C-alpha positions, -999 to 999 in steps of 0.1 A, spaced: -1 5 -4 17 29 -13 17 64 16 -2 93 4 18 128 4 12 150 22 -9 178 8 17 209 1 -13 239 4 -46 238 22 -74 259 13 -87 280 39 -122 277 40 -152 285 68 -144 257 86 -108 263 101 -117 298 108 -143 279 136 -120 254 148 -91 286 152 -129 303 170 -134 278 194 -96 272 203 -95 306 208 -129 304 230 -114 272 251 -84 291 252 -94 320 268 -116 303 292 -93 281 307 -68 316 304 -89 332 325 -102 309 354 -115 309 381 -144 328 374 -182 314 374 -191 289 355 -160 280 340 -162 248 344 -195 245 329 -183 268 302 -155 242 299 -176 211 298 -198 228 260 -169 237 248 -158 206 246 -187 195 234 -193 219 206 -156 208 197 -167 172 193 -165 145 164 -200 139 173 -207 178 165 -184 185 138 -211 164 118 -236 179 128 -240 212 126 -272 219 138 -259 201 172 -233 229 167 -254 254 168 -275 244 201 -245 242 222 -233 275 208 -268 290 222 -262 270 257 -225 284 258 -241 324 250 -266 315 276 -247 305 302 -225 324 303 -249 356 296 -259 343 331 -222 346 342 -203 370 353 -170 360 326 -143 387 311 -145 405 281 -116 383 261 -136 350 271 -171 370 252 -150 381 224 -146 344 217 -183 334 223 -193 358 198 -160 347 173 -178 318 174 -211 324 167 -207 345 139 -180 317 117 -208 294 127 -231 311 104 -200 317 79 -204 277 78 -242 273 78 -239 301 43 -210 282 29 -229 244 32 -262 266 19 -240 276 -11 -226 241 -21 -194 257 -5 -185 225 27 -209 199 11 
C-alpha cells in the first residue's frame, strides 16, 4: 500500500476559521479562570468541538447557543465573550457556505 503524499497547499475554509475560533474560546476560558461557570463552559466547549458536533452542525449551533446563555448569566471576562461571539459568527459563515454548496 503506497503512502499518501502530504499536501503542500491547504485551502482556508469557513470550517477552518470555526475550528480556530473554538480553540481560541477554550484557551481564553482556561487562561482567565477561575470565574463563575468556567467549568460548565469548558464542558460545553469541548462538546461543541467534538466529532459528533462537527458531523452535526445543528447540534454545534445549539451548543454554541447554550454556551452564550451560560456566559450571559455569569460574570465572564470580556475576552471570553469576544470568542463566544466569534464562534457564533464563524458558525453562521459555515451555514452560509453549506447553503452555497461550498461545504458538502
